[in-house]
TIDRENNU-147796 format. One record per residue: z, x, y of N, C-alpha, C, O in turn; residue number from 1; residue in three letters. Coordinates in steps of 0.001 Angstrom, whole numbers, plus 500000, padded with zeros to 6 digits. Example, Ala and Ser with C-alpha at 12.3 -4.5 7.8 and 13.67 -1.06 7.14 Angstrom:
2
PT    npz    npx    npy   capz   capx   capy    cpz    cpx    cpy    opz    opx    opy   i  aa
PT 507800 513190 494310 507800 512300 495500 507800 513200 496700 508465 514236 496681   1 Ala
PT 507080 512850 497750 507140 513670 498940 507870 512900 500030 508039 513409 501138   2 Ser
//
This chain:
306
PT    npz    npx    npy   capz   capx   capy    cpz    cpx    cpy    opz    opx    opy   i  aa
PT 089413 670025 224133 089451 671432 223696 088091 672080 223967 087068 671554 223529   1 Unk
PT 088059 673207 224677 086777 673859 224961 086150 674407 223685 086847 674857 222776   2 Unk
PT 084830 674361 223637 084129 674913 222485 084084 676430 222579 083761 676990 223627   3 Unk
PT 084414 677089 221470 084357 678547 221406 083601 678976 220151 083767 678406 219072   4 Unk
PT 082778 679985 220326 082039 680580 219212 082326 682076 219212 082427 682696 220271   5 Unk
PT 082456 682645 218035 082654 684085 217885 081358 684720 217404 080584 684093 216681   6 Unk
PT 081124 685965 217805 079962 686718 217334 080433 688126 216968 081184 688754 217713   7 Unk
PT 079979 688614 215805 080416 689932 215325 079188 690753 214915 078973 690989 213726   8 Unk
PT 078386 691188 215884 077180 691941 215539 077493 693352 215060 078449 693985 215508   9 Unk
PT 076660 693827 214136 076772 695189 213592 075576 696012 214064 074430 695581 213939  10 Unk
PT 075848 697192 214604 074796 698047 215146 074732 699368 214379 075757 699891 213941  11 Unk
PT 073535 699892 214225 073324 701132 213475 073554 702352 214360 072661 703176 214560  12 Unk
PT 074754 702444 214876 075202 703599 215660 076719 703684 215595 077417 702796 216085  13 Unk
PT 077229 704754 214989 078672 704914 214903 079137 706287 215324 080276 706671 215058  14 Unk
PT 078246 707045 215992 078587 708415 216373 078456 708676 217872 079171 709511 218426  15 Unk
PT 077560 707974 218511 077317 708163 219946 078037 707075 220732 077554 705947 220827  16 Unk
PT 079198 707418 221297 080008 706418 221988 079319 705893 223248 079512 704736 223623  17 Unk
PT 078524 706728 223896 077826 706272 225102 076886 705119 224775 076798 704151 225530  18 Unk
PT 076186 705225 223652 075287 704142 223233 076064 702864 222981 075667 701789 223430  19 Unk
PT 077176 702982 222261 077986 701803 221964 078563 701211 223250 078600 699990 223406  20 Unk
PT 079011 702061 224166 079549 701573 225445 078503 700795 226233 078825 699797 226877  21 Unk
PT 077264 701243 226185 076209 700539 226916 075910 699177 226289 075604 698216 226995  22 Unk
PT 075998 699102 224975 075828 697801 224311 076985 696868 224691 076779 695683 224951  23 Unk
PT 078191 697417 224719 079362 696626 225107 079208 696100 226532 079529 694943 226805  24 Unk
PT 078718 696946 227443 078528 696508 228827 077537 695357 228920 077708 694454 229739  25 Unk
PT 076507 695382 228090 075518 694300 228119 076142 692972 227693 075687 691905 228105  26 Unk
PT 077172 693043 226876 077900 691829 226467 078842 691375 227575 078875 690200 227940  27 Unk
PT 079603 692323 228101 080560 691988 229172 079869 691430 230417 080469 690656 231164  28 Unk
PT 078626 691813 230641 077909 691377 231842 077496 689909 231803 077067 689359 232818  29 Unk
PT 077620 689280 230656 077276 687861 230541 078515 687034 230882 079545 687143 230217  30 Unk
PT 078408 686219 231907 079550 685407 232367 080057 684509 231248 079279 683880 230531  31 Unk
PT 081375 684466 231117 082004 683583 230135 082374 684254 228835 083179 683717 228075  32 Unk
PT 081805 685422 228557 082117 686084 227295 083453 686819 227379 083821 687352 228425  33 Unk
PT 084155 686837 226276 085411 687572 226150 085194 688655 225101 085064 688354 223914  34 Unk
PT 085156 689914 225534 084964 691002 224577 086302 691304 223918 087286 691579 224605  35 Unk
PT 086343 691253 222595 087612 691327 221866 087888 692671 221220 089034 692967 220881  36 Unk
PT 086863 693490 221044 087129 694798 220456 085939 695333 219681 084939 694640 219492  37 Unk
PT 086065 696600 219228 084987 697209 218454 085547 698267 217514 086650 698779 217705  38 Unk
PT 084756 698579 216493 085076 699637 215543 083845 700516 215393 082734 700011 215231  39 Unk
PT 084040 701844 215446 082959 702792 215185 083280 703581 213923 084415 704020 213738  40 Unk
PT 082296 703763 213060 082488 704523 211827 081391 705568 211727 080216 705227 211599  41 Unk
PT 081767 706836 211786 080790 707922 211799 080091 708071 210452 078882 708298 210409  42 Unk
PT 080837 707947 209349 080218 708090 208028 079194 706988 207783 078084 707245 207318  43 Unk
PT 079583 705769 208100 078655 704648 207954 077585 704680 209049 076533 704055 208919  44 Unk
PT 077867 705417 210131 077020 705457 211330 076722 704027 211784 075572 703600 211881  45 Unk
PT 077800 703319 212053 077717 701882 212286 078866 701451 213185 079974 701980 213093  46 Unk
PT 078592 700486 214052 079634 699909 214902 079659 698403 214728 078623 697757 214573  47 Unk
PT 080861 697862 214757 081059 696419 214667 081733 695964 215953 082837 696407 216271  48 Unk
PT 081075 695082 216690 081601 694558 217952 082004 693105 217769 081384 692376 216994  49 Unk
PT 083043 692684 218480 083506 691303 218382 083677 690710 219769 084356 691284 220620  50 Unk
PT 083059 689561 219990 083248 688847 221247 083193 687347 220993 082740 686898 219940  51 Unk
PT 083659 686582 221969 083712 685127 221817 083549 684477 223178 083577 685146 224211  52 Unk
PT 083379 683165 223164 083226 682439 224412 082528 681116 224193 082324 680708 223050  53 Unk
PT 082154 680433 225272 081379 679200 225154 080057 679483 224448 079514 680578 224594  54 Unk
PT 079530 678539 223694 078312 678775 222916 077154 679375 223711 076509 680310 223239  55 Unk
PT 076879 678854 224914 075739 679350 225691 075937 680808 226111 074981 681583 226123  56 Unk
PT 077165 681183 226453 077452 682562 226851 077302 683517 225673 076718 684593 225803  57 Unk
PT 077831 683118 224535 077760 683956 223343 076304 684117 222892 075893 685201 222478  58 Unk
PT 075547 683054 222973 074130 683104 222610 073383 684128 223464 072623 684941 222937  59 Unk
PT 073596 684092 224774 072924 685014 225679 073413 686449 225473 072613 687385 225477  60 Unk
PT 074713 686622 225294 075270 687963 225112 074747 688616 223837 074490 689820 223818  61 Unk
PT 074588 687833 222776 074058 688376 221520 072635 688891 221715 072279 689959 221218  62 Unk
PT 071832 688125 222438 070458 688571 222696 070443 689836 223543 069697 690769 223243  63 Unk
PT 071255 689882 224598 071278 691046 225478 071753 692297 224742 071255 693396 224989  64 Unk
PT 072716 692129 223839 073197 693270 223054 072091 693800 222152 071920 695012 222016  65 Unk
PT 071341 692891 221538 070232 693291 220673 069155 694005 221492 068584 694999 221043  66 Unk
PT 068886 693504 222670 067888 694123 223555 068299 695549 223927 067480 696467 223886  67 Unk
PT 069565 695726 224288 070058 697056 224659 070000 698004 223471 069590 699156 223616  68 Unk
PT 070405 697531 222302 070367 698373 221105 068941 698814 220795 068715 699956 220394  69 Unk
PT 067981 697912 220980 066581 698247 220709 066081 699348 221636 065223 700145 221259  70 Unk
PT 066618 699386 222842 066218 700406 223813 066838 701772 223511 066292 702802 223906  71 Unk
PT 067973 701781 222814 068751 703016 222669 068754 703624 221271 068991 704823 221126  72 Unk
PT 068496 702829 220245 068654 703298 218858 067296 703433 218185 066487 702506 218204  73 Unk
PT 067055 704590 217592 065814 704847 216872 066123 704919 215377 066753 705868 214912  74 Unk
PT 065679 703917 214634 065984 703855 213209 065310 704966 212412 065741 705276 211301  75 Unk
PT 064266 705565 212960 063604 706666 212254 064504 707895 212160 064289 708770 211321  76 Unk
PT 065513 707953 213028 066448 709081 213021 067807 708721 212430 068682 709578 212306  77 Unk
PT 067978 707470 212071 069295 707004 211648 069582 707379 210195 068760 707163 209305  78 Unk
PT 070766 707942 209982 071254 708222 208640 072714 707817 208582 073480 708111 209500  79 Unk
PT 073105 707145 207509 074493 706728 207357 074727 706145 205981 073777 705847 205256  80 Unk
PT 075982 705981 205619 076331 705492 204295 076030 704006 204106 075716 703567 203000  81 Unk
PT 076127 703234 205192 076047 701778 205052 074601 701293 204995 073760 701789 205745  82 Unk
PT 074297 700332 204118 072940 699756 204096 072587 699144 205449 073451 698577 206118  83 Unk
PT 071312 699258 205858 070890 698731 207153 069384 698605 207208 068666 699309 206498  84 Unk
PT 068898 697685 208071 067450 697547 208246 067039 697605 209717 065848 697585 210027  85 Unk
PT 068012 697676 210623 067624 697685 212020 068684 698211 212956 069836 698397 212567  86 Unk
PT 068286 698452 214208 069211 698922 215235 070344 697916 215411 071519 698276 215355  87 Unk
PT 069981 696653 215624 070955 695563 215502 070766 695039 214096 069818 694303 213824  88 Unk
PT 071662 695414 213203 071439 695142 211784 071681 693681 211431 070903 693072 210697  89 Unk
PT 072764 693127 211959 073084 691735 211629 073878 691106 212767 074739 691747 213370  90 Unk
PT 073574 689834 213052 074272 689083 214102 074782 687775 213506 074016 686822 213371  91 Unk
PT 076074 687714 213144 076632 686453 212657 077329 685664 213769 078007 686242 214618  92 Unk
PT 077156 684354 213755 077860 683454 214669 078864 682652 213848 078543 682132 212780  93 Unk
PT 080102 682561 214377 081207 681937 213635 081845 680851 214494 082220 681117 215636  94 Unk
PT 081975 679632 213969 082602 678575 214765 084099 678792 214922 084803 679073 213952  95 Unk
PT 084581 678657 216164 086015 678685 216439 086415 677304 216936 085854 676310 216474  96 Unk
PT 087352 677207 217847 087869 675914 218275 086785 675050 218907 086034 675502 219771  97 Unk
PT 086719 673821 218469 085820 672835 219068 084371 672954 218675 083581 672078 219026  98 Unk
PT 083981 673996 217962 082581 674169 217569 082434 673971 216064 083417 673987 215323  99 Unk
PT 081202 673785 215630 080939 673521 214210 079950 674538 213658 079266 675235 214408 100 Unk
PT 079888 674610 212340 078942 675514 211695 077515 675082 212009 076624 675925 212112 101 Unk
PT 077286 673778 212164 075946 673280 212493 075494 673782 213862 074329 674136 214046 102 Unk
PT 076418 673812 214821 076090 674333 216148 075765 675823 216085 074861 676301 216770 103 Unk
PT 076512 676546 215259 076264 677980 215109 074924 678244 214418 074242 679217 214739 104 Unk
PT 074551 677390 213482 073243 677514 212837 072138 677355 213880 071174 678120 213896 105 Unk
PT 072286 676356 214749 071283 676127 215792 071193 677330 216741 070100 677747 217124 106 Unk
PT 072352 677879 217114 072369 679066 217980 071655 680223 217296 070832 680902 217909 107 Unk
PT 071969 680444 216032 071400 681583 215309 069882 681493 215244 069193 682504 215376 108 Unk
PT 069366 680306 215043 067914 680152 214934 067233 680373 216283 066145 680944 216349 109 Unk
PT 067877 679919 217356 067298 680169 218686 067298 681656 219008 066313 682185 219523 110 Unk
PT 068399 682326 218707 068499 683761 218986 067498 684542 218136 066842 685456 218636 111 Unk
PT 067378 684192 216867 066442 684884 215979 065010 684745 216479 064251 685715 216488 112 Unk
PT 064645 683538 216894 063287 683316 217386 063049 684074 218692 061966 684617 218909 113 Unk
PT 064047 684110 219548 063898 684805 220827 063772 686318 220622 062973 686969 221295 114 Unk
PT 064552 686874 219702 064464 688313 219408 063064 688655 218917 062486 689663 219325 115 Unk
PT 062520 687813 218041 061181 688061 217509 060111 687926 218580 059170 688718 218634 116 Unk
PT 060260 686915 219435 059238 686633 220448 059276 687621 221607 058244 688168 221995 117 Unk
PT 060472 687851 222161 060587 688665 223368 060720 690160 223090 060238 690983 223869 118 Unk
PT 061370 690513 221986 061594 691929 221697 060648 692478 220632 060608 693684 220392 119 Unk
PT 059896 691598 220005 058958 691996 218945 059676 692641 217752 059151 693546 217103 120 Unk
PT 060879 692151 217487 061653 692598 216330 061638 691473 215298 062129 690383 215590 121 Unk
PT 061097 691696 214111 061098 690630 213099 062524 690264 212709 063385 691136 212593 122 Unk
PT 062773 688973 212509 064131 688525 212199 064171 687690 210932 063234 686962 210603 123 Unk
PT 065293 687821 210232 065558 687067 209015 066803 686206 209240 067724 686608 209952 124 Unk
PT 066822 685038 208637 067986 684147 208701 068771 684260 207401 068186 684282 206318 125 Unk
PT 070103 684333 207506 070931 684477 206314 072131 683534 206349 072332 682791 207310 126 Unk
PT 072930 683583 205270 074117 682737 205106 073761 681266 205345 072771 680784 204794 127 Unk
PT 074543 680542 206154 074325 679109 206321 073014 678795 207054 072516 677672 206981 128 Unk
PT 072464 679775 207751 071216 679560 208499 069979 679772 207640 068872 679425 208050 129 Unk
PT 070156 680336 206459 069013 680684 205612 068154 679468 205312 068663 678378 205048 130 Unk
PT 066846 679671 205358 065905 678609 205028 065370 678747 203614 064613 677907 203127 131 Unk
PT 065786 679839 202964 065423 680079 201568 066663 680517 200802 067494 681254 201331 132 Unk
PT 066788 680068 199569 067957 680380 198753 068137 681885 198565 069261 682385 198539 133 Unk
PT 067007 682609 198433 067096 684051 198171 067412 684868 199417 067415 686098 199371 134 Unk
PT 067678 684184 200537 068036 684912 201757 069450 684584 202242 069842 684986 203337 135 Unk
PT 070200 683864 201437 071577 683572 201829 072425 684836 201809 073297 685028 202657 136 Unk
PT 072160 685686 200840 072948 686905 200668 072339 688044 201466 071165 688371 201290 137 Unk
PT 073121 688644 202333 072644 689716 203205 072098 690898 202416 071114 691515 202823 138 Unk
PT 072726 691213 201299 072290 692373 200520 070889 692180 199956 070163 693156 199762 139 Unk
PT 070500 690942 199692 069142 690681 199196 068103 690966 200284 067031 691502 200006 140 Unk
PT 068431 690605 201514 067511 690868 202626 067409 692367 202886 066344 692875 203238 141 Unk
PT 068532 693072 202709 068562 694516 202982 067998 695363 201834 068004 696590 201921 142 Unk
PT 067529 694749 200796 067038 695496 199633 066009 696540 200059 065024 696215 200721 143 Unk
PT 066240 697778 199681 065337 698861 200056 065653 699470 201403 065087 700499 201774 144 Unk
PT 066556 698838 202142 066982 699275 203476 065788 699452 204427 064680 698999 204139 145 Unk
PT 066028 700106 205539 064997 700262 206569 063739 700938 206021 062618 700501 206280 146 Unk
PT 063951 702016 205258 062816 702785 204753 061971 701964 203782 060742 702014 203829 147 Unk
PT 062632 701205 202899 061897 700399 201933 061234 699179 202552 060139 698784 202153 148 Unk
PT 061908 698588 203529 061371 697391 204166 060125 697702 204986 059271 696836 205177 149 Unk
PT 060021 698924 205467 058845 699337 206246 057552 698990 205510 056605 698476 206105 150 Unk
PT 057526 699275 204222 056346 699007 203410 056352 697578 202881 055324 696901 202897 151 Unk
PT 057527 697118 202407 057606 695811 201761 057253 694656 202693 056623 693686 202271 152 Unk
PT 057654 694757 203950 057403 693665 204892 055903 693443 205101 055467 692343 205439 153 Unk
PT 055124 694506 204894 053671 694433 205060 052984 693984 203772 052068 693162 203802 154 Unk
PT 053433 694530 202643 052717 694345 201376 053224 693200 200505 052480 692693 199665 155 Unk
PT 054464 692787 200689 055069 691773 199815 055274 690472 200588 056113 690425 201487 156 Unk
PT 054528 689414 200262 054659 688140 200984 056074 687565 200956 056465 686842 201872 157 Unk
PT 056845 687881 199907 058208 687346 199810 059167 687999 200804 060273 687505 201024 158 Unk
PT 058731 689128 201410 059588 689827 202364 059173 689560 203815 059688 690200 204732 159 Unk
PT 058258 688633 204024 057881 688275 205387 059103 687755 206136 059943 687081 205539 160 Unk
PT 059222 688051 207425 060391 687575 208183 060309 686083 208466 059243 685476 208363 161 Unk
PT 061441 685503 208822 061456 684091 209206 060839 683885 210582 060241 682845 210857 162 Unk
PT 060992 684889 211444 060376 684858 212776 059725 686203 213046 060272 687246 212687 163 Unk
PT 058553 686181 213680 057884 687414 214041 056830 687838 213043 056664 687231 211985 164 Unk
PT 056126 688889 213402 055061 689424 212560 055636 690231 211396 056738 690769 211501 165 Unk
PT 054894 690319 210286 055363 691116 209143 055149 692607 209373 054389 693267 208665 166 Unk
PT 055843 693111 210382 055736 694519 210757 057008 694921 211478 057401 694274 212448 167 Unk
PT 057656 695979 211017 058890 696428 211663 058622 696895 213091 057562 697445 213390 168 Unk
PT 059593 696669 213960 059539 697261 215300 059534 698777 215105 060263 699276 214248 169 Unk
PT 058734 699528 215874 058583 700972 215616 059870 701779 215663 059961 702819 215011 170 Unk
PT 060864 701329 216414 062144 702062 216450 063341 701195 216093 064325 701707 215558 171 Unk
PT 063285 699890 216374 064448 699016 216174 064467 698330 214819 065454 697676 214482 172 Unk
PT 063396 698459 214027 063371 697889 212689 063344 696379 212680 062514 695765 213350 173 Unk
PT 064251 695771 211923 064358 694321 211813 065808 693920 212040 066703 694764 212049 174 Unk
PT 066029 692625 212222 067390 692118 212463 067619 690864 211627 066710 690064 211407 175 Unk
PT 068859 690717 211168 069266 689533 210412 070235 688722 211269 071170 689273 211850 176 Unk
PT 070006 687415 211343 070830 686545 212181 071255 685336 211356 070487 684834 210536 177 Unk
PT 072493 684868 211580 072926 683696 210832 074250 683139 211307 074856 683641 212254 178 Unk
PT 074683 682099 210634 075974 681470 210908 076800 681510 209625 076277 681327 208525 179 Unk
PT 078080 681749 209787 078984 681816 208626 080399 681497 209050 080714 681522 210239 180 Unk
PT 081263 681196 208081 082691 681058 208392 083303 682421 208693 082618 683443 208630 181 Unk
PT 084590 682434 209020 085309 683683 209287 085223 684602 208068 085429 684167 206935 182 Unk
PT 084921 685851 208310 084831 686877 207270 085739 688032 207665 085852 688362 208846 183 Unk
PT 086382 688641 206685 087208 689813 206949 086578 691025 206268 086361 691027 205056 184 Unk
PT 086287 692057 207065 085787 693319 206524 087004 694185 206197 087820 694482 207069 185 Unk
PT 087112 694581 204938 088340 695212 204449 087982 696399 203564 087214 696260 202612 186 Unk
PT 088536 697568 203879 088258 698789 203122 089525 699322 202463 090604 699296 203054 187 Unk
PT 089381 699800 201246 090488 700443 200535 090072 701875 200194 089027 702103 199585 188 Unk
PT 090911 702837 200597 090632 704254 200355 091341 704723 199084 092483 704349 198814 189 Unk
PT 090643 705543 198320 091180 706071 197070 091480 707561 197213 090802 708274 197954 190 Unk
PT 092485 708013 196510 092843 709432 196569 091983 710235 195601 092474 710886 194679 191 Unk
PT 090682 710160 195851 089704 710940 195116 088444 711029 195973 088153 710141 196774 192 Unk
PT 087711 712114 195789 086433 712264 196486 085266 711827 195599 084105 711912 196001 193 Unk
PT 085580 711364 194403 084547 710968 193445 084053 709555 193764 084719 708570 193445 194 Unk
PT 082881 709465 194394 082371 708160 194820 082019 707276 193626 081985 706053 193762 195 Unk
PT 081758 707867 192465 081426 707048 191287 082600 706152 190890 082403 705060 190358 196 Unk
PT 083825 706624 191152 085007 705798 190875 085003 704559 191773 085234 703443 191308 197 Unk
PT 084739 704771 193066 084691 703649 194014 083584 702674 193656 083760 701462 193780 198 Unk
PT 082452 703187 193216 081333 702315 192840 081679 701476 191614 081322 700299 191547 199 Unk
PT 082369 702070 190647 082766 701310 189452 083776 700221 189810 083691 699096 189317 200 Unk
PT 084732 700568 190672 085742 699587 191079 085082 698455 191873 085397 697283 191667 201 Unk
PT 084169 698809 192776 083470 697791 193562 082752 696806 192649 082788 695598 192883 202 Unk
PT 082108 697315 191622 081395 696434 190687 082352 695508 189952 082010 694363 189654 203 Unk
PT 083555 696003 189660 084554 695191 188950 085101 694060 189814 085380 692973 189309 204 Unk
PT 085254 694310 191116 085945 693323 191968 085006 692353 192677 085459 691309 193144 205 Unk
PT 083704 692664 192773 082823 691783 193539 082375 690575 192734 082236 690625 191512 206 Unk
PT 082159 689502 193454 081867 688215 192821 080596 688246 191984 080577 687712 190876 207 Unk
PT 079541 688858 192490 078243 688775 191805 078255 689434 190433 077380 689165 189609 208 Unk
PT 079244 690300 190177 079366 690937 188868 080566 690403 188083 081073 691064 187177 209 Unk
PT 081013 689196 188447 082093 688558 187707 083484 688831 188226 084464 688540 187542 210 Unk
PT 083595 689386 189425 084901 689701 189994 085494 688571 190812 085387 687403 190437 211 Unk
PT 086111 688909 191914 086841 687935 192718 085897 687033 193507 084893 687507 194039 212 Unk
PT 086207 685740 193590 085346 684819 194343 085308 685154 195831 086336 685442 196443 213 Unk
PT 084107 685110 196399 083965 685356 197828 084100 686814 198234 084318 687107 199410 214 Unk
PT 083973 687736 197281 084112 689165 197596 082785 689884 197372 082180 689798 196304 215 Unk
PT 082352 690598 198414 081217 691512 198313 081787 692919 198429 082636 693173 199284 216 Unk
PT 081337 693822 197594 081944 695165 197590 080932 696240 197252 080018 696034 196453 217 Unk
PT 081118 697413 197890 080321 698600 197616 081251 699813 197621 082330 699775 198212 218 Unk
PT 080830 700868 196967 081604 702106 196967 080913 703171 197798 079701 703360 197690 219 Unk
PT 081686 703874 198635 081142 704912 199508 082003 706165 199439 083165 706116 199035 220 Unk
PT 081410 707296 199841 082182 708509 200100 082293 708663 201604 081280 708663 202303 221 Unk
PT 083526 708795 202117 083760 708936 203552 084072 710398 203836 085157 710896 203534 222 Unk
PT 083090 711069 204426 083172 712514 204618 084362 712912 205474 085055 713880 205162 223 Unk
PT 084609 712164 206564 085689 712525 207495 087057 712532 206825 087941 713290 207224 224 Unk
PT 087232 711706 205822 088517 711627 205130 088488 712344 203781 089524 712507 203135 225 Unk
PT 087296 712772 203359 087109 713380 202040 087671 712479 200941 088338 712933 200012 226 Unk
PT 087376 711188 201082 087865 710205 200120 086788 709190 199793 085894 708923 200596 227 Unk
PT 086890 708634 198606 086033 707520 198226 086633 706231 198780 087848 706105 198927 228 Unk
PT 085754 705278 199083 086192 704033 199710 085561 702836 198999 084369 702844 198689 229 Unk
PT 086360 701826 198748 085834 700535 198296 085752 699656 199527 086770 699234 200076 230 Unk
PT 084528 699383 199956 084295 698606 201181 083973 697167 200803 083037 696908 200046 231 Unk
PT 084765 696222 201343 084615 694816 200950 084417 693892 202141 084942 694133 203228 232 Unk
PT 083660 692843 201922 083615 691692 202812 084248 690526 202084 083796 690141 201005 233 Unk
PT 085292 689962 202669 085983 688810 202089 085437 687572 202787 085793 687283 203929 234 Unk
PT 084575 686848 202096 083824 685768 202735 084468 684399 202604 084043 683449 203262 235 Unk
PT 085487 684285 201766 086176 683007 201606 087658 683274 201390 088118 683429 200259 236 Unk
PT 088399 683325 202498 089817 683688 202432 090660 682645 201717 091769 682944 201275 237 Unk
PT 090149 681425 201599 090895 680387 200877 090909 680666 199378 091775 680173 198655 238 Unk
PT 089942 681465 198914 089869 681785 197489 090362 683200 197178 090989 683425 196143 239 Unk
PT 090082 684144 198062 090539 685522 197856 091035 686091 199176 090259 686265 200115 240 Unk
PT 092327 686380 199243 092924 686946 200455 092786 688465 200432 092398 689050 199421 241 Unk
PT 093109 689091 201557 093117 690552 201608 094121 691115 200609 093865 692137 199974 242 Unk
PT 095260 690448 200473 096274 690902 199509 095741 690816 198080 095996 691705 197268 243 Unk
PT 095000 689748 197770 094398 689611 196436 093417 690759 196175 093409 691355 195098 244 Unk
PT 092599 691050 197178 091603 692109 197030 092273 693468 196854 091854 694270 196018 245 Unk
PT 093314 693724 197644 094036 694992 197523 094630 695140 196122 094530 696203 195510 246 Unk
PT 095246 694074 195621 095843 694132 194282 094791 694412 193213 095027 695196 192294 247 Unk
PT 093629 693767 193338 092575 693952 192346 092054 695389 192355 091857 695986 191297 248 Unk
PT 091833 695940 193540 091368 697329 193637 092433 698279 193102 092115 699254 192421 249 Unk
PT 093692 697996 193409 094788 698844 192930 094854 698859 191407 095061 699909 190800 250 Unk
PT 094677 697689 190793 094696 697614 189321 093562 698433 188721 093760 699183 187766 251 Unk
PT 092371 698280 189294 091221 699019 188764 091370 700522 189008 090969 701333 188174 252 Unk
PT 091946 700887 190150 092173 702304 190442 093138 702910 189433 092950 704040 188984 253 Unk
PT 094165 702157 189082 095134 702642 188090 094451 702882 186747 094736 703863 186060 254 Unk
PT 093546 701975 186384 092805 702159 185131 091925 703404 185186 091673 704046 184166 255 Unk
PT 091459 703738 186398 090623 704927 186577 091452 706202 186694 090910 707307 186704 256 Unk
PT 092764 706038 186782 093633 707201 186886 093728 707777 188284 094054 708953 188448 257 Unk
PT 093446 706962 189301 093564 707427 190678 094504 706505 191455 094732 705362 191058 258 Unk
PT 095044 707007 192557 095944 706216 193391 095224 705693 194624 094229 706262 195070 259 Unk
PT 095743 704604 195161 095234 704061 196416 095911 704791 197567 097137 704882 197616 260 Unk
PT 095117 705308 198485 095667 706014 199645 096121 705044 200729 097172 705240 201339 261 Unk
PT 095335 704004 200971 095652 703029 202016 094465 702118 202235 093450 702223 201545 262 Unk
PT 094596 701229 203194 093503 700298 203464 093390 700054 204963 094281 700419 205730 263 Unk
PT 092282 699429 205373 092064 699160 206797 091255 697878 206976 090425 697517 206142 264 Unk
PT 091525 697210 208085 090737 696068 208519 089709 696570 209527 090058 697306 210450 265 Unk
PT 088456 696184 209362 087415 696532 210333 087179 695295 211203 086748 694250 210716 266 Unk
PT 087467 695433 212489 087338 694280 213367 088631 693477 213404 089724 694042 213360 267 Unk
PT 088502 692169 213483 089649 691285 213641 089841 690401 212417 088927 690230 211611 268 Unk
PT 091039 689841 212289 091307 688890 211224 092272 687832 211742 093022 688090 212684 269 Unk
PT 092265 686650 211142 093181 685591 211583 094629 685961 211301 094928 686586 210283 270 Unk
PT 095520 685578 212192 096943 685864 211991 097454 685155 210740 098401 685624 210110 271 Unk
PT 096843 684040 210377 097248 683336 209164 097067 684210 207924 097800 684066 206946 272 Unk
PT 096078 685127 207969 095851 686005 206833 096975 687021 206703 097380 687356 205590 273 Unk
PT 097484 687517 207829 098622 688434 207803 099855 687714 207259 100598 688254 206439 274 Unk
PT 100056 686484 207734 101205 685696 207267 101113 685441 205768 102113 685513 205053 275 Unk
PT 099898 685141 205296 099738 684851 203870 100029 686080 203018 100626 685967 201947 276 Unk
PT 099607 687266 203493 099887 688496 202758 101391 688742 202672 101904 689168 201636 277 Unk
PT 102096 688467 203782 103551 688637 203792 104217 687673 202813 105151 688043 202101 278 Unk
PT 103730 686443 202785 104294 685441 201864 104105 685897 200424 105025 685782 199614 279 Unk
PT 102913 686417 200092 102649 686878 198737 103545 688052 198370 104122 688087 197283 280 Unk
PT 103658 689014 199285 104443 690207 198979 105938 689910 198862 106612 690441 197979 281 Unk
PT 106451 689066 199749 107883 688770 199771 108263 687619 198844 109445 687321 198670 282 Unk
PT 107254 686970 198246 107484 685819 197361 108338 684755 198059 109286 684221 197484 283 Unk
PT 107980 684465 199300 108722 683476 200085 108502 682073 199526 107378 681689 199203 284 Unk
PT 109566 681335 199420 109499 679981 198889 109537 678968 200036 110338 679088 200962 285 Unk
PT 108653 677971 199954 108610 676879 200932 108461 677384 202363 109037 676826 203296 286 Unk
PT 107689 678434 202515 107440 678975 203852 106359 678160 204545 105411 677705 203904 287 Unk
PT 106502 677974 205859 105425 677343 206623 105276 678063 207958 106187 678762 208404 288 Unk
PT 104124 677886 208588 103783 678668 209775 104668 678365 210976 104716 679157 211918 289 Unk
PT 105366 677237 210961 106275 676930 212070 107459 677885 212107 108209 677908 213083 290 Unk
PT 107633 678680 211044 108710 679668 211015 108321 680981 211706 109152 681879 211846 291 Unk
PT 107060 681091 212137 106616 682276 212882 106947 682054 214354 106465 681099 214962 292 Unk
PT 107756 682920 214922 108299 682683 216261 107198 682585 217319 107293 681775 218241 293 Unk
PT 106144 683417 217185 105055 683357 218166 104337 682009 218113 103937 681478 219149 294 Unk
PT 104174 681459 216918 103562 680133 216792 104425 679089 217476 103924 678195 218159 295 Unk
PT 105719 679217 217284 106658 678254 217867 106602 678331 219396 106549 677307 220077 296 Unk
PT 106615 679557 219920 106554 679733 221372 105237 679207 221937 105223 678570 222991 297 Unk
PT 104140 679470 221245 102838 678997 221706 102804 677474 221751 102249 676873 222671 298 Unk
PT 103412 676864 220733 103476 675406 220716 104262 674849 221866 103878 673834 222448 299 Unk
PT 105373 675501 222212 106196 675051 223332 105459 675214 224641 105543 674361 225525 300 Unk
PT 104721 676335 224765 104043 676606 226021 102862 675664 226260 102508 675385 227405 301 Unk
PT 102257 675177 225175 101064 674346 225341 101368 672849 225325 100493 672049 225656 302 Unk
PT 102567 672457 224955 102910 671041 224928 102833 670449 226328 103368 671008 227285 303 Unk
PT 102172 669334 226428 102088 668644 227704 101010 669134 228619 100789 668546 229678 304 Unk
PT 100307 670224 228238 099232 670739 229071 097934 670029 228827 097816 669211 227914 305 Unk
PT 096954 670345 229651 095637 669725 229479 094665 670730 228871 093499 670403 228647 306 Unk
//
């Protein structure tokens, strides 16, 4: 089985499609990479790109994307709803078929060091790649965002980067790199423009405040939709599925006296997660994945192959 690694970098640009297209081209230009898709969000002023391929190809493509973003994005002019510290805000590597989390950790550390050395962008390691307990959580590294980190990285020894000098790049800021399991970015929209409602619900459902395991959540106002949004990262689907998260937000919204308008997936998610949501909703008994016709066909097509 060939080794495959996924990469889902987040960039601080969600309004200028030409900039995002140029970053995408820098990924596609690396032989072996498979570009899988992207999402742009104007309110967050952020784009999420997804690509995969052999480890060496993905490693090179991640660096080239960061290099292109550094050339095109000026953090001094960036404004958006989503927390961020750099032009390339975060680069996670995720093991797919044939690869391991340990291999992704090694890739992340090489990429982080190269970004710091060649691009002069200070880098932090997070999640499974973190070398310090207080840097496992991305939100801890982003504390104060770009504007706050400008001063903190210089004056506070605890905010020194893992690689590079304790000084932000003049336009590209800093970057966070790491390895993690599959994560699903999931947003639920509320039929209210009151962002305080979304913030209260986010606090109720996120793990760090006693909510659902493996859930990170924030509340935002999305100007384009004139609605409040509960934005979540589901970091452990074995403990909390998208359906679980939707139900929890719906319950809290009902307590707040507002209705749920709808929800969205940002980026990609495993087909098993869609199947699991269907099983929960339909209360299917003794269901197994061999009952999914596409799985069955795929199994037939691959039997006997090399």
